[in-house]
TORDREN-292112 format. One line per 4 residues: number of its first residue (from 1); for each residue x, y, z of N, C-alpha, C, O. Coordinates in nm, 2 decimals. Atoms other than C-alpha are relative to their C-alpha. Example, Ala and Ser with C-alpha at 12.3 -4.5 7.8 and 13.67 -1.06 7.14 Angstrom:
1	0.09,-0.12,0.00,1.23,-0.45,0.78,0.09,0.12,0.00,0.19,0.12,0.07; -0.09,-0.11,0.00,1.37,-0.11,0.71,-0.08,0.11,0.08,-0.03,0.22,0.09 $
***
This chain:
1	0.08,-0.12,0.00,0.00,0.00,0.00,0.09,0.13,0.00,0.06,0.22,-0.07; -0.09,-0.11,-0.01,0.28,0.24,0.09,0.07,0.02,-0.14,0.09,0.14,-0.18; -0.06,-0.01,0.13,0.45,0.17,-0.25,-0.10,0.06,-0.10,-0.06,0.14,-0.18; 0.10,-0.05,0.10,0.13,0.24,-0.44,-0.02,0.15,0.03,-0.03,0.23,-0.06 $
5	0.01,-0.14,-0.03,0.10,0.57,-0.25,0.12,0.08,-0.05,0.10,0.19,-0.10; -0.12,-0.07,0.05,0.46,0.67,-0.33,-0.01,0.01,-0.16,0.03,0.12,-0.21; 0.01,0.00,0.15,0.39,0.58,-0.70,-0.10,0.11,-0.04,-0.07,0.18,-0.14; 0.10,-0.10,0.04,0.08,0.80,-0.71,0.05,0.14,0.03,0.03,0.23,-0.06 $
9	-0.06,-0.13,-0.03,0.26,1.09,-0.54,0.10,0.04,-0.11,0.11,0.15,-0.15; -0.10,-0.03,0.10,0.54,1.06,-0.79,-0.06,0.04,-0.13,-0.02,0.13,-0.20; 0.06,-0.03,0.13,0.31,1.06,-1.09,-0.07,0.13,0.00,-0.07,0.20,-0.09; 0.06,-0.13,-0.01,0.12,1.36,-0.96,0.11,0.11,-0.01,0.09,0.21,-0.08 $
13	-0.11,-0.09,0.01,0.45,1.54,-0.91,0.05,0.01,-0.14,0.08,0.13,-0.19; -0.05,0.00,0.14,0.57,1.44,-1.26,-0.10,0.08,-0.09,-0.05,0.16,-0.17; 0.09,-0.07,0.08,0.25,1.56,-1.42,0.00,0.15,0.03,-0.01,0.23,-0.07; 0.00,-0.14,-0.04,0.25,1.89,-1.23,0.13,0.07,-0.05,0.12,0.18,-0.10 $
17	-0.12,-0.06,0.05,0.61,1.95,-1.32,0.00,0.03,-0.15,0.04,0.13,-0.20; 0.01,-0.02,0.15,0.54,1.90,-1.69,-0.09,0.11,-0.03,-0.07,0.19,-0.12; 0.10,-0.11,0.03,0.24,2.14,-1.68,0.06,0.13,0.04,0.05,0.23,-0.04; -0.06,-0.13,-0.04,0.43,2.41,-1.49,0.11,0.04,-0.09,0.12,0.16,-0.13 $
21	-0.11,-0.03,0.09,0.73,2.39,-1.72,-0.05,-0.03,-0.14,-0.04,-0.14,-0.19; 0.06,0.02,0.13,0.57,2.44,-2.06,0.09,-0.05,-0.10,0.22,-0.05,-0.09; -0.07,0.06,0.11,0.68,2.28,-2.38,0.02,0.10,-0.11,-0.07,0.15,-0.17; -0.03,-0.09,0.11,0.86,2.51,-2.62,0.10,-0.07,-0.09,0.21,-0.11,-0.06 $
25	-0.08,0.07,0.10,1.00,2.36,-2.94,-0.05,0.02,-0.14,-0.17,0.06,-0.16; 0.04,0.00,0.14,0.99,2.36,-3.31,-0.05,-0.14,-0.04,0.01,-0.24,-0.02; 0.07,0.13,0.03,0.74,2.09,-3.42,0.02,-0.04,-0.14,0.03,-0.16,-0.17; -0.01,0.03,0.14,0.79,2.12,-3.79,0.08,0.11,-0.07,0.06,0.23,-0.04 $
29	-0.08,-0.10,0.08,1.04,2.29,-4.03,0.01,-0.05,-0.14,0.05,-0.17,-0.16; 0.00,0.04,0.14,1.02,2.28,-4.41,0.05,0.12,-0.08,0.01,0.23,-0.06; -0.05,-0.10,0.09,1.21,2.48,-4.68,-0.03,-0.04,-0.14,-0.01,-0.15,-0.18; 0.01,0.02,0.14,1.11,2.52,-5.04,0.10,0.10,-0.06,0.09,0.22,-0.04 $
33	-0.11,-0.08,0.06,1.41,2.65,-5.24,-0.01,-0.01,-0.15,-0.02,-0.12,-0.21; 0.00,-0.01,0.15,1.39,2.77,-5.60,0.12,0.08,-0.04,0.14,0.19,0.00; -0.12,-0.07,0.06,1.71,2.85,-5.79,-0.04,0.04,-0.14,-0.08,-0.04,-0.22; 0.04,-0.06,0.12,1.64,3.08,-6.08,0.11,-0.01,-0.10,0.23,-0.03,-0.07 $
37	-0.11,0.01,0.11,1.83,3.08,-6.42,0.11,0.10,0.02,0.22,0.08,-0.02; -0.10,-0.10,-0.02,2.01,3.40,-6.32,0.09,-0.03,0.13,0.18,0.05,0.16; -0.08,0.03,-0.11,2.15,3.23,-6.01,-0.06,0.04,0.14,-0.02,0.00,0.24; 0.07,-0.04,-0.12,1.92,3.40,-5.76,-0.08,-0.11,0.06,-0.12,-0.20,-0.01 $
41	0.08,0.10,-0.07,1.73,3.20,-5.51,-0.12,0.06,0.07,-0.12,0.18,0.11; 0.12,-0.04,-0.08,1.39,3.22,-5.35,-0.02,-0.11,0.10,-0.03,-0.23,0.06; 0.01,0.10,-0.10,1.35,3.04,-5.02,-0.13,0.03,0.08,-0.15,0.14,0.13; 0.12,-0.02,-0.08,1.02,2.99,-4.84,0.01,-0.11,0.11,0.02,-0.23,0.09 $
45	-0.01,0.09,-0.11,1.04,2.84,-4.49,-0.13,0.00,0.08,-0.20,0.11,0.10; 0.12,0.01,-0.08,0.74,2.71,-4.30,0.04,-0.08,0.13,0.11,-0.18,0.12; -0.03,0.07,-0.12,0.76,2.61,-3.94,-0.12,0.01,0.10,-0.20,0.11,0.10; 0.10,0.00,-0.10,0.52,2.52,-3.66,0.08,-0.01,0.14,0.17,-0.09,0.15 $
49	-0.07,-0.01,-0.13,0.62,2.61,-3.30,-0.09,0.00,0.11,-0.20,0.05,0.10; 0.08,-0.01,-0.12,0.49,2.55,-2.96,0.08,0.09,0.09,0.20,0.07,0.12; -0.07,-0.10,-0.08,0.58,2.86,-2.75,-0.09,0.05,0.11,-0.20,0.09,0.08; 0.08,-0.05,-0.11,0.46,2.96,-2.41,0.07,0.13,0.06,0.04,0.16,0.18 $
53	-0.07,-0.12,-0.04,0.68,3.27,-2.39,0.09,-0.01,0.12,0.11,0.08,0.20; -0.10,0.03,-0.10,0.92,3.11,-2.15,0.14,0.02,-0.05,0.22,0.11,0.00; -0.13,-0.02,0.07,1.23,3.08,-2.37,-0.02,0.08,-0.13,0.06,0.16,-0.17; 0.03,-0.07,0.13,1.07,3.20,-2.70,-0.09,0.11,0.03,-0.21,0.10,0.04 $
57	0.08,-0.12,-0.04,0.96,3.55,-2.61,-0.02,0.10,-0.11,-0.13,0.16,-0.12; 0.00,-0.10,0.10,1.03,3.77,-2.91,0.00,-0.06,-0.14,0.06,0.00,-0.23; 0.00,0.06,0.13,0.98,3.53,-3.20,0.12,-0.09,-0.02,0.20,-0.12,0.07; -0.11,0.08,0.04,1.23,3.32,-3.38,0.10,0.08,-0.09,0.05,0.14,-0.19 $
61	-0.10,-0.07,0.08,1.56,3.46,-3.53,0.07,-0.10,-0.09,0.09,-0.22,-0.05; -0.07,0.09,0.09,1.73,3.32,-3.83,0.12,0.08,-0.05,0.11,0.20,-0.08; -0.12,-0.06,0.06,2.09,3.40,-3.95,0.02,-0.06,-0.13,0.03,-0.18,-0.15; -0.02,0.04,0.14,2.14,3.38,-4.32,0.14,0.04,-0.05,0.17,0.16,-0.05 $
65	-0.13,-0.03,0.05,2.50,3.36,-4.44,0.00,0.08,-0.13,-0.08,0.05,-0.22; -0.01,-0.08,0.12,2.60,3.63,-4.70,0.14,0.00,-0.05,0.16,0.06,-0.16; -0.14,0.01,0.05,2.97,3.56,-4.73,0.04,-0.14,-0.01,0.02,-0.22,0.08; -0.03,0.13,0.02,3.10,3.25,-4.88,0.15,-0.01,-0.06,0.20,0.09,-0.11 $
69	-0.13,0.02,0.05,3.44,3.10,-4.98,0.00,-0.13,-0.08,-0.05,-0.23,-0.03; 0.00,0.12,0.08,3.49,2.86,-5.26,0.13,-0.09,0.02,0.21,-0.05,0.11; -0.11,0.09,-0.03,3.74,2.57,-5.27,0.14,0.06,-0.04,0.24,0.01,0.00; -0.12,-0.06,0.04,4.00,2.80,-5.43,0.04,0.12,0.09,0.14,0.18,0.07 $
73	-0.02,-0.11,-0.09,3.98,3.05,-5.15,-0.06,0.14,-0.04,-0.05,0.23,0.04; 0.07,-0.12,0.04,3.78,3.31,-5.34,-0.12,0.03,0.09,-0.20,-0.06,0.12; 0.11,-0.04,-0.09,3.54,3.50,-5.12,-0.11,0.07,-0.09,-0.08,0.15,-0.18; 0.11,-0.06,0.07,3.19,3.60,-5.24,-0.10,0.05,0.10,-0.12,-0.01,0.20 $
77	0.10,-0.06,-0.09,2.94,3.83,-5.08,-0.13,0.00,-0.09,-0.13,0.05,-0.20; 0.13,0.00,0.07,2.57,3.78,-5.18,-0.10,0.09,0.07,-0.09,0.11,0.19; 0.10,-0.08,-0.06,2.27,4.00,-5.12,-0.11,-0.10,0.06,-0.13,-0.21,0.02; 0.11,0.08,-0.07,1.99,3.88,-4.89,-0.11,0.10,0.03,-0.08,0.20,0.10 $
81	0.11,-0.09,-0.03,1.65,4.05,-4.87,-0.12,-0.08,0.04,-0.19,-0.14,-0.05; 0.13,0.07,-0.04,1.36,3.91,-4.67,-0.12,0.07,-0.07,-0.12,0.19,-0.08; 0.12,-0.05,0.07,1.03,3.95,-4.85,-0.11,0.02,0.09,-0.18,0.13,0.09; 0.11,-0.01,-0.10,0.78,3.88,-4.58,0.01,-0.10,0.11,0.08,-0.20,0.10 $
85	0.01,0.10,-0.11,0.71,3.71,-4.25,-0.15,0.00,0.04,-0.21,0.10,0.04; 0.14,0.01,-0.04,0.37,3.58,-4.15,-0.01,-0.10,0.12,0.07,-0.19,0.14; 0.03,0.09,-0.11,0.22,3.41,-3.84,-0.15,-0.04,-0.02,-0.24,0.05,-0.02; 0.14,0.06,0.02,-0.09,3.19,-3.89,-0.06,0.07,-0.12,-0.18,0.09,-0.13 $
89	0.05,-0.06,0.12,-0.12,3.34,-4.24,-0.02,0.15,-0.01,-0.06,0.20,-0.11; 0.01,-0.15,0.00,-0.12,3.70,-4.13,0.13,0.07,0.00,0.23,0.02,0.06; -0.12,-0.07,0.01,0.15,3.95,-4.21,0.06,0.03,0.14,-0.02,0.07,0.23; -0.07,-0.03,-0.13,0.40,4.00,-3.92,0.11,0.10,-0.02,0.19,0.09,-0.12 $
93	-0.11,-0.09,0.01,0.64,4.28,-3.86,0.13,-0.07,0.03,0.13,-0.17,0.11; -0.13,0.06,-0.03,1.01,4.19,-3.86,0.11,0.10,-0.02,0.09,0.20,-0.09; -0.12,-0.08,0.01,1.35,4.34,-3.83,0.11,-0.08,-0.07,0.11,-0.20,-0.06; -0.11,0.07,0.07,1.66,4.27,-4.03,0.13,0.08,0.05,0.13,0.20,0.04 $
97	-0.12,-0.06,-0.04,2.01,4.33,-3.90,0.11,-0.06,-0.08,0.13,-0.18,-0.09; -0.11,0.04,0.08,2.31,4.32,-4.13,0.12,-0.01,0.09,0.17,0.08,0.14; -0.12,0.03,-0.08,2.60,4.16,-3.95,0.12,-0.02,-0.10,0.11,-0.01,-0.22; -0.12,0.02,0.08,2.96,4.09,-4.07,-0.01,-0.10,-0.11,0.02,-0.07,-0.22 $
101	0.01,0.11,0.10,2.90,3.76,-4.25,-0.14,-0.05,-0.02,-0.15,-0.15,-0.09; 0.13,0.06,0.01,2.53,3.72,-4.23,-0.10,0.11,0.02,-0.07,0.23,0.06; 0.11,-0.09,-0.03,2.19,3.89,-4.21,-0.09,-0.08,0.10,-0.12,-0.20,0.08; 0.09,0.06,-0.10,1.98,3.82,-3.90,-0.14,0.06,-0.02,-0.15,0.18,-0.02 $
105	0.14,-0.05,0.00,1.60,3.85,-3.93,-0.09,-0.08,0.09,-0.21,-0.06,0.10 $
***
């Protein structure tokens, strides 16, 4: 009987701990990439996220590299321009910061 009571108390504690500490994670991530004849690319990313504003408070940030080096050591800098961001199909405001070797949005 004591062992059953300990098991029940443990399960209640475990369930309560899980509820109090919410689940924040990326559930789904998918990229559609189109390379055009002129070498430019169009990338559409779709993701589903569970966020309870514990760790993910101000959205999700992405760093996109803009400086590359080929196998001969030549460096290339490419342009990057976000077109839009949406949440649940609705337009969302976003910021873009140009850093040394990437663009963060």
